[in-house]
C-alpha positions in Angstrom: 12.8 15.0 16.9 9.3 13.5 15.7 10.1 12.5 12.3 13.4 11.0 12.9 13.6 7.6 10.9 14.7 4.6 13.0 15.7 1.4 11.2 15.1 -2.0 13.1 15.1 -5.3 12.2 12.2 -7.9 12.8 12.6 -11.9 12.2 9.7 -14.1 11.4 11.2 -17.4 11.0 13.8 -17.6 8.1 12.7 -14.1 7.0 14.5 -10.7 8.5 12.3 -7.8 7.8 13.5 -4.2 7.7 11.3 -1.6 9.1 11.5 2.3 8.9 9.8 3.6 12.2 9.2 7.0 13.1 6.7 9.2 15.4 5.1 8.3 18.3 1.2 7.7 18.9 -1.3 5.4 17.4 0.1 2.9 15.1 -0.1 3.3 11.2 1.6 0.7 8.8 2.1 1.9 5.3 2.6 -0.7 2.5 3.8 0.3 -0.9 3.0 -0.5 -4.5 4.0 -3.8 -6.5 7.8 -4.0 -6.8 8.5 -0.8 -4.9 9.9 0.3 -1.6 8.9 1.8 1.6 10.8 5.1 0.5 8.0 5.9 -1.8 6.0 7.0 1.4 8.7 9.5 2.8 6.5 12.8 2.3 3.4 10.9 3.7 5.1 9.3 6.7 7.0 12.3 7.8 3.4 14.2 7.8 1.8 11.6 9.4 4.5 11.4 12.1 4.2 15.1 12.5 0.3 14.6 13.1 0.7 12.3 16.3 1.0 8.7 14.7 3.8 5.9 15.0 4.5 5.0 11.4 5.9 1.6 10.5 7.3 1.0 6.9 8.1 -2.7 6.4 10.4 -3.2 3.3 9.2 -6.0 1.1 11.4 -9.0 0.8 14.0 -8.0 -1.4 14.2 -4.5 -0.7 16.8 -2.8 1.5 17.7 -5.3 4.1 14.9 -7.5 4.1 15.8 -11.1 3.2 15.3 -11.8 -0.4 14.5 -15.5 0.2 12.2 -17.4 0.5 9.8 -15.7 -2.0 6.4 -15.1 -1.1 3.8 -18.3 -1.0 0.8 -16.1 -1.3 -0.9 -13.3 -0.1 -1.4 -14.6 3.5 2.5 -15.1 3.5 2.7 -11.3 2.6 0.3 -10.3 5.4 2.3 -12.7 8.1 5.4 -10.7 7.4 3.5 -7.3 8.3 1.6 -9.1 11.2 5.1 -9.9 12.7 6.2 -6.3 12.5 2.8 -5.2 14.2 3.6 -7.6 17.1 7.4 -6.9 17.6 6.4 -3.0 17.7 4.3 -3.6 20.7 2.0 -0.8 19.9 -0.8 -2.4 18.0 -3.6 -2.6 16.7 -2.6 -0.5 13.6 -4.3 1.4 11.0 -3.2 -0.3 7.7 -2.4 2.2 4.8 -1.9 0.1 1.4 -1.1 1.8 -1.8 -2.0 -0.2 -5.2 -0.7 -4.1 -4.4 -0.3 -2.8 -0.7 -3.9 -2.6 -0.3 -4.7 -6.5 -0.9 -2.0 -7.3 1.6 -3.8 -4.5 4.1 -7.1 -6.3 3.5 -5.8 -9.9 3.9 -4.4 -8.9 7.3 -7.4 -7.3 8.4 -9.2 -10.5 7.3 -6.7 -13.1 8.9 -5.8 -11.1 12.0 -8.3 -8.5 12.9 -6.9 -8.2 16.3 -4.1 -6.4 15.0 -6.1 -4.0 12.4 -8.1 -1.1 13.7 -9.1 0.4 10.3 -7.8 0.0 6.6 -7.0 2.6 4.0 -6.8 1.9 0.5 -4.9 4.1 -2.1 -5.4 3.7 -5.6 -6.8 0.2 -5.1 -8.2 -2.5 -7.8 -11.0 -3.8 -5.4 -12.6 -5.8 -8.4 -12.6 -9.6 -8.3 -10.5 -9.9 -11.6 -6.8 -9.6 -11.8 -5.5 -6.3 -13.5 -6.3 -6.0 -17.5 -3.6 -7.4 -19.4 -2.5 -4.0 -20.9 -2.1 -2.2 -17.5 -0.1 -5.5 -16.4 2.1 -4.9 -19.3 2.7 -1.2 -18.6 3.6 -2.0 -15.2 6.2 -4.6 -16.2 7.5 -2.2 -18.7 7.5 0.7 -16.2 9.8 -1.4 -13.9 12.1 -3.0 -16.8 15.5 -1.3 -16.4 16.4 -2.9 -19.8 14.0 -0.6 -22.0 14.5 2.7 -23.1 13.5 5.5 -20.7 11.1 6.9 -23.4 9.5 3.5 -23.4 9.2 3.3 -19.8 7.9 6.9 -19.3 5.4 6.0 -21.8 4.2 3.1 -19.8 4.6 5.0 -16.4 2.1 7.9 -17.9 -0.3 5.5 -18.9 -0.5 3.0 -15.5 0.6 5.4 -12.9 0.3 9.2 -13.6 -2.7 11.5 -14.3 -2.2 14.0 -17.3 0.3 16.9 -16.5 1.9 15.1 -13.7 5.6 14.2 -14.1 6.2 10.4 -14.2 10.1 10.9 -14.6 10.7 10.3 -10.8 9.6 6.8 -10.9 12.0 5.8 -13.5 14.2 4.6 -10.4 13.7 2.5 -7.3 12.1 -0.5 -9.1 12.6 -4.1 -8.0 11.6 -6.4 -10.8 12.4 -9.6 -8.9 10.2 -8.5 -6.0 7.4 -7.2 -8.4 7.5 -10.8 -9.9 7.4 -12.6 -6.4 4.4 -10.3 -5.2 2.4 -10.8 -8.3 2.7 -14.5 -8.0 1.8 -14.3 -4.3 -1.4 -12.2 -5.3 -2.6 -14.5 -8.0 -2.2 -17.5 -5.6 -4.9 -16.3 -3.4 -8.3 -15.6 -4.5 -9.7 -11.8 -4.3 -12.8 -12.9 -2.7 -10.8 -13.9 0.1 -9.5 -10.4 1.0 -12.1 -8.4 -0.8 -14.2 -7.2 2.4 -11.0 -6.4 4.6 -12.6 -8.6 7.2 -15.1 -6.5 9.6 -12.7 -3.4 9.6 -13.7 0.1 8.9 -12.3 1.1 5.2 -11.3 4.3 3.7 -11.3 4.2 0.1 -9.1 6.8 -1.5 -10.0 6.9 -5.3 -7.7 8.9 -7.9 -9.3 10.9 -10.2 -7.7 9.2 -13.2 -6.8 5.5 -12.7 -6.7 2.7 -15.3 -7.4 0.1 -12.3 -9.3 2.2 -9.8 -12.8 3.5 -11.3 -15.7 5.4 -9.9 -17.8 2.3 -10.7 -15.7 0.4 -8.4 -16.2 2.6 -5.5 -19.9 2.3 -5.9 -20.0 -1.2 -5.8 -17.5 -1.5 -3.1 -19.8 1.0 -1.0 -22.7 -1.2 -1.7 -21.0 -4.4 -0.7 -19.4 -2.9 2.7 -22.3 -0.1 3.6 -21.5 1.9 6.6 -18.1 0.4 6.9 -16.8 2.3 3.9 -15.8 5.8 3.6 -14.9 7.1 -0.1 -12.8 10.3 -0.8 -11.6 11.2 -4.2 -7.9 12.3 -4.8 -7.5 15.1 -7.1 -5.2 15.2 -10.2 -3.9 11.5 -9.3 -3.7 8.1 -10.9 -2.3 5.1 -9.7 0.9 6.7 -8.4 -1.4 8.8 -6.2 1.0 8.9 -3.0 3.6 10.4 -5.4 1.2 12.7 -7.0 -0.6 13.9 -4.0 1.2 13.0 -0.8 0.1 15.9 1.4 -3.6 15.9 0.5 -3.6 11.9 1.1 -1.8 12.0 4.3 -4.2 14.9 5.7 -7.2 12.9 4.7 -5.9 9.7 6.5 -5.0 11.4 9.6 -8.7 12.7 9.8 -10.3 9.6 9.0 -8.0 7.7 11.3 -9.1 10.0 14.4 -12.5 9.4 13.8 -11.9 5.8 13.8 -9.7 5.8 17.0 -12.2 8.0 18.9 -15.1 5.3 18.2 -16.0 3.6 21.8 
């Protein structure tokens, strides 16, 4: 069965990484949002596998069977884990798909290891040079905090992650606050200018219609910076949790764009 999921383990020094793999064909690597796991991509991964891609989903350190320690030193360390996964699978280079925080790891890998990256897809990406605004950071922390009442968390989720009219309740679960803190620390240790341009890879920038972090003006600025390397697609009725809100639309757009990249001489 094309969509059957195989769980494998990859070692990188003291770190052990659980990888969800399915499908055959050109490799795509899907990286989740801050403090969340690979299962967020379940519908998208199934669709992409059925569309003829080999889909790899590394669990971040501290999620699933991936090692919780050592915690990430910086963004380069996050990207190093992904490089180890691609090399172990022996089917690279890969098209990277990064959701929210995963977009920075994807761009970092394209910068540090261009030999492993065919193209980069950024979903709900804050591509600015400044960190997330304090009110958004607080909302993300509150969304992930199981000690807060669900009403408070839902309000935070609706503000930071979901477009008006979309149900945020599904994201009350599957948060990993310790992982979130480790990833945020790693991102803060690496200047955004380093990974900003995603090396020289082709980039698909998927901008949600409603997002407190990814704005229309950011897409314009990014297009000016990257020029013909960048393709911009707007995701309808979506916010920062776009892969939960519009998984089929996003998967279809990624598949179409990926084939244009793979068909280039």
